C-alpha positions in Angstrom: 41.0 -164.5 -197.5 39.7 -166.7 -194.7 40.8 -165.7 -191.2 42.8 -168.3 -189.3 41.3 -169.5 -186.1 43.3 -168.7 -183.0 44.8 -171.9 -181.5 43.6 -172.5 -178.0 46.3 -173.2 -175.4 46.1 -176.9 -174.5 44.5 -177.4 -171.1 46.8 -178.6 -168.3 45.4 -181.3 -166.2 41.8 -182.3 -165.6 39.1 -181.3 -163.2 36.0 -183.4 -162.3 33.0 -183.1 -160.0 32.8 -185.6 -157.3 29.6 -187.2 -155.9 30.0 -185.0 -152.9 29.6 -181.9 -155.1 33.2 -180.8 -154.7 35.8 -180.5 -157.4 39.0 -182.5 -157.8 42.1 -181.5 -159.8 44.5 -183.9 -161.3 47.6 -183.6 -163.6 50.4 -185.5 -165.2 53.7 -184.5 -163.6 57.2 -184.1 -165.1 58.0 -187.5 -163.5 55.4 -189.2 -165.7 53.1 -189.9 -162.8 49.6 -188.7 -162.3 49.1 -186.5 -159.2 46.0 -185.0 -157.6 45.6 -181.9 -155.5 45.9 -182.6 -151.7 42.4 -181.2 -151.2 39.2 -180.8 -153.1 37.7 -177.4 -154.1 34.3 -175.6 -153.8 34.2 -174.7 -157.5 35.5 -175.7 -160.8 37.3 -172.4 -161.1 39.1 -172.9 -157.8 40.3 -176.3 -159.0 41.5 -174.8 -162.4 43.3 -172.0 -160.6 45.2 -174.5 -158.6 46.2 -176.4 -161.7 47.4 -173.1 -163.3 49.7 -172.6 -160.3 51.1 -176.1 -160.6 51.7 -175.5 -164.3 53.5 -172.3 -163.6 55.8 -174.1 -161.1 56.6 -176.7 -163.7 57.4 -174.1 -166.3 59.7 -172.2 -163.9 61.3 -175.5 -162.8 60.0 -175.0 -159.3 57.9 -178.1 -159.2 58.4 -180.7 -156.5 57.0 -184.2 -156.3 54.2 -183.8 -153.7 54.9 -187.3 -152.5 58.6 -186.7 -152.1 58.4 -186.0 -148.4 56.5 -189.3 -147.6 59.7 -190.7 -146.0 59.8 -191.8 -142.4 61.6 -189.3 -140.3 63.4 -191.9 -138.1 64.8 -193.7 -141.1 65.9 -190.5 -142.7 67.4 -189.1 -139.5 69.4 -192.3 -138.8 70.8 -192.3 -142.3 71.6 -188.6 -142.0 73.8 -189.3 -139.0 75.4 -192.3 -140.7 76.3 -190.4 -143.9 77.8 -187.4 -142.1 81.2 -189.0 -141.3 81.0 -187.6 -137.8 83.4 -188.3 -134.9 82.3 -191.1 -132.6 81.6 -188.7 -129.7 79.3 -186.6 -132.0 77.5 -189.7 -133.2 77.0 -190.8 -129.6 75.6 -187.3 -128.7 73.3 -187.2 -131.7 72.0 -190.8 -131.0 71.1 -189.7 -127.5 69.3 -186.6 -128.6 67.4 -188.6 -131.2 66.5 -191.4 -128.9 65.4 -189.3 -125.9 64.0 -186.1 -127.5 63.2 -186.3 -131.2 62.1 -189.8 -132.1 59.4 -190.1 -129.4 57.7 -187.1 -131.1 58.6 -187.4 -134.8 59.9 -191.0 -135.3 56.6 -192.3 -136.7 55.9 -189.3 -138.9 56.8 -188.7 -142.5 59.0 -185.7 -143.3 56.2 -183.8 -144.8 54.0 -184.4 -141.8 56.3 -182.3 -139.6 54.8 -178.8 -139.6 55.8 -175.5 -137.9 53.0 -175.9 -135.3 54.0 -179.5 -134.5 57.6 -178.3 -133.9 56.4 -175.5 -131.6 54.3 -177.9 -129.7 57.2 -180.3 -129.3 59.6 -177.6 -128.1 57.1 -176.3 -125.6 56.6 -179.7 -124.1 60.4 -180.4 -124.0 61.1 -177.2 -122.2 58.7 -178.3 -119.4 60.4 -181.7 -119.2 64.1 -181.0 -119.5 66.8 -178.3 -119.4 66.8 -175.4 -121.9 70.3 -176.3 -123.1 69.3 -179.9 -124.1 66.2 -178.6 -125.9 68.4 -176.1 -127.8 70.7 -178.9 -128.9 67.8 -181.1 -129.9 66.2 -178.3 -131.9 69.4 -177.6 -133.7 69.8 -181.2 -134.7 66.1 -181.4 -135.9 66.6 -178.2 -137.9 69.8 -179.5 -139.5 68.2 -182.8 -140.5 65.1 -181.1 -142.0 67.3 -178.6 -143.8 69.0 -181.5 -145.6 65.6 -182.7 -146.5 64.9 -179.3 -148.1 68.3 -179.5 -150.0 67.3 -183.0 -151.2 64.1 -181.6 -152.6 62.0 -183.7 -150.2 60.5 -180.6 -148.4 59.7 -177.2 -149.9 60.6 -175.3 -146.7 62.1 -176.1 -143.3 59.4 -176.3 -140.6 61.9 -175.2 -137.9 61.3 -171.5 -137.9 61.5 -170.5 -134.2 63.9 -167.6 -133.8 66.6 -168.2 -131.3 65.4 -171.7 -130.4 68.8 -173.2 -131.2 70.7 -170.7 -129.1 72.1 -172.0 -125.8 72.1 -169.8 -122.8 73.7 -172.0 -120.2 74.0 -170.9 -116.7 77.5 -169.8 -115.5 79.4 -172.8 -114.4 80.5 -172.9 -110.8 84.2 -172.8 -109.8 86.1 -174.1 -106.8 88.5 -172.3 -104.7 92.1 -173.4 -104.6 91.5 -174.8 -101.1 88.5 -176.7 -102.3 90.5 -178.2 -105.2 93.1 -179.6 -102.7 90.3 -180.8 -100.4 88.8 -182.7 -103.4 92.1 -184.2 -104.2 92.5 -185.4 -100.7 89.0 -186.8 -100.6 89.6 -188.7 -103.9 92.5 -190.6 -102.4 96.2 -191.0 -103.5 95.4 -192.8 -106.8 93.1 -190.1 -108.2 94.7 -187.1 -106.4 96.8 -186.0 -109.4 93.9 -186.3 -111.8 92.0 -183.7 -109.8 95.0 -181.4 -109.6 95.7 -181.6 -113.3 92.0 -181.1 -114.1 92.2 -177.8 -112.3 95.7 -176.5 -112.5 96.5 -177.8 -116.0 93.0 -177.3 -117.4 93.0 -180.8 -118.9 89.8 -182.4 -120.3 88.7 -185.7 -118.8 89.3 -187.5 -122.1 92.8 -186.0 -122.3 93.6 -187.2 -118.8 92.4 -190.7 -119.6 94.9 -191.0 -122.4 98.0 -189.6 -120.6 100.9 -192.0 -120.7 104.4 -192.2 -119.2 105.8 -190.8 -122.5 103.5 -187.8 -122.1 105.5 -186.7 -119.0 108.6 -184.5 -119.0 109.8 -184.3 -115.4 112.7 -182.1 -116.3 110.5 -179.5 -117.9 107.6 -180.1 -115.5 105.3 -180.5 -118.5 102.8 -182.8 -120.2 102.6 -183.4 -123.9 98.9 -183.9 -125.0 98.8 -185.8 -128.3 95.6 -188.0 -128.0 92.3 -188.1 -126.2 90.1 -191.1 -125.2 86.5 -190.0 -124.7 84.1 -192.5 -123.2 80.8 -193.1 -125.0 77.6 -193.7 -123.2 77.9 -197.5 -123.8 81.2 -197.4 -121.8 83.5 -197.9 -124.8 86.4 -195.6 -125.2 87.4 -194.2 -128.6 91.0 -193.1 -128.8 92.0 -190.5 -131.3 93.1 -186.9 -131.8 92.1 -184.3 -129.1 88.9 -182.3 -129.5 90.4 -179.6 -131.7 93.6 -179.0 -133.7 94.9 -176.9 -130.8 94.3 -179.8 -128.5 97.8 -181.2 -129.4 99.9 -179.1 -127.1 102.5 -179.0 -124.4 101.1 -177.9 -121.0 103.6 -176.5 -118.6 102.7 -177.2 -115.0 103.2 -175.0 -112.0 106.2 -176.1 -109.9 104.2 -177.2 -106.9 102.8 -180.1 -109.0 106.2 -181.6 -109.7 106.4 -183.7 -106.5 102.8 -184.8 -107.1 103.7 -185.8 -110.6 106.8 -187.7 -109.6 105.0 -189.6 -106.9 102.1 -190.6 -109.1 104.4 -191.8 -111.9 106.3 -193.9 -109.4 103.4 -195.3 -107.5 100.4 -195.6 -109.8 101.3 -195.4 -113.5 101.6 -198.5 -115.6 105.2 -199.6 -115.7 105.6 -200.0 -119.4 107.2 -197.0 -121.2 103.9 -196.4 -123.0 101.8 -197.2 -119.9 98.8 -195.2 -118.9 99.2 -192.6 -116.2 95.8 -193.3 -114.7 94.5 -196.8 -114.1 92.1 -198.3 -111.5 93.0 -200.3 -108.4 92.9 -203.5 -110.4 94.9 -202.1 -113.3 91.9 -201.4 -115.6 91.8 -198.2 -117.6 90.0 -195.2 -116.1 86.2 -195.6 -116.2 83.7 -192.8 -115.8 81.2 -194.9 -113.8 83.7 -196.0 -111.2 85.4 -192.6 -111.0 82.0 -190.9 -110.8 81.0 -192.7 -107.6 84.2 -191.6 -105.9 83.7 -188.1 -107.3 80.2 -187.7 -105.9 81.3 -188.8 -102.4 84.3 -186.4 -102.5 82.2 -183.5 -103.7 79.7 -184.0 -100.9 82.5 -184.3 -98.4 84.0 -181.0 -99.5 80.7 -179.2 -99.6 80.5 -178.4 -103.3 77.1 -178.2 -105.0 75.6 -181.3 -106.7 75.9 -179.6 -110.1 79.7 -179.2 -109.7 81.1 -181.6 -112.4 84.6 -182.8 -112.8 84.8 -180.7 -116.0 84.2 -177.6 -113.9 87.7 -178.1 -112.6 88.8 -177.0 -116.1 86.7 -173.9 -115.8 88.3 -173.3 -112.4 91.8 -173.6 -113.9 91.0 -171.4 -116.8 89.7 -168.7 -114.5 92.8 -169.0 -112.3 95.1 -168.8 -115.3 93.2 -165.7 -116.5 93.7 -164.1 -113.0 97.5 -164.2 -113.6 97.1 -161.5 -116.3 98.0 -163.9 -119.2 97.1 -162.9 -122.7 94.1 -164.5 -124.3 96.2 -166.3 -126.9 98.3 -167.9 -124.2 95.2 -169.0 -122.3 93.7 -170.6 -125.4 96.9 -172.5 -126.1 97.1 -173.8 -122.6 93.4 -174.9 -122.7 93.7 -176.4 -126.2 90.9 -174.3 -127.5 90.6 -173.8 -131.3 88.6 -172.0 -133.9 89.5 -170.2 -137.1 89.1 -166.9 -135.4 91.0 -168.0 -132.3 93.9 -169.3 -134.4 94.6 -165.7 -135.4 94.5 -164.6 -131.8 96.9 -167.1 -130.3 99.1 -168.3 -133.1 102.1 -166.3 -131.8 102.0 -167.8 -128.3 105.5 -169.0 -127.4 107.0 -171.5 -125.0 108.3 -168.5 -123.0 104.7 -167.3 -122.5 103.5 -170.8 -121.5 106.2 -171.2 -118.9 105.5 -167.8 -117.5 101.8 -168.7 -117.3 102.6 -171.8 -115.3 104.8 -169.9 -113.0 102.0 -167.4 -112.4 99.7 -170.2 -111.4 102.3 -171.5 -109.1 102.7 -168.2 -107.3 98.9 -167.6 -107.2 98.2 -171.1 -105.6 101.0 -170.8 -103.1 99.8 -167.4 -102.0 96.2 -168.6 -101.6 97.3 -171.6 -99.6 99.3 -169.3 -97.3 96.3 -167.1 -96.8 94.1 -170.1 -96.0 96.7 -171.3 -93.5 96.8 -167.9 -91.9 93.0 -167.8 -91.6 93.0 -171.2 -89.9 95.7 -170.0 -87.4 93.8 -166.9 -86.5 90.6 -169.0 -86.1 92.4 -171.3 -83.6 
């Protein structure tokens, strides 16, 4: 009985010798297109071994189109931001990081041209040129964009692999003393005095202050109802919407010493309509960061605070002052409008009673410090 010849396994791909003497490997991919190895080989065996690896990837469904990553990073990144459904402030922040820090280095490259060494080189250069916090934010954005490219099967792996590079280790923010807060309020003038005091002693964010209205004020309860925020984008446009977090919608009870300040401001400076803004400029225009910033810098210098003391640091001052009253963490987070899934469990039982007690504690603390400051001045004289 004649023996049957063993059927040879059909060869995958082809190899050929080039005029240079090196070997080239080519194959027909699952997409029906002909592909070639990204490099040539010393021997025919090396070229065939490479083809065997490609064949194994195809059989295990691990194959990826080698040209899939030939997509311009700038176009992909801009589309990534557009498709995310992000808040306007987040889009504004990402646009700034892309424009100033990522696109100058990677904007002209294709996705598959961004390598771990190029990311390391970029980061090292950025750390020499700007602050570590900004570099960490930029790195996190780059990593997120490229991870989506991995998920889209455009890249095999993410080239952002630097451990801890996206972690922010910002310096401790400065705080002002109670006396310095009042000095700042005086230096800002009557129209903006209350904004400074609320930024500190009510721990309100600038965008929350910008959207306060007459209806937000309850003089009987000495409180403010925060329902909206109006952050200002880098182009000067304000975007009004919900506060920064779910916990941002809240009632903030004010220390009693602020009641005369609040009454006076509502009477003198707030828009007269029932829904009028609480803070407007001298010509009746809504609060603008650029105009306010010039006044703020002059006042800060006059009071003797450091140049890196931002208006937002008044909030840090107020949070620190509130914590000094001995209030529970959940009450402090409610007052500041801070929210996270973990934080919700901590402060969800905070009550109006606790919030009023916290405001009274701040009132007592501020009055005591002002008395001490007055006594020190008397002794000095």
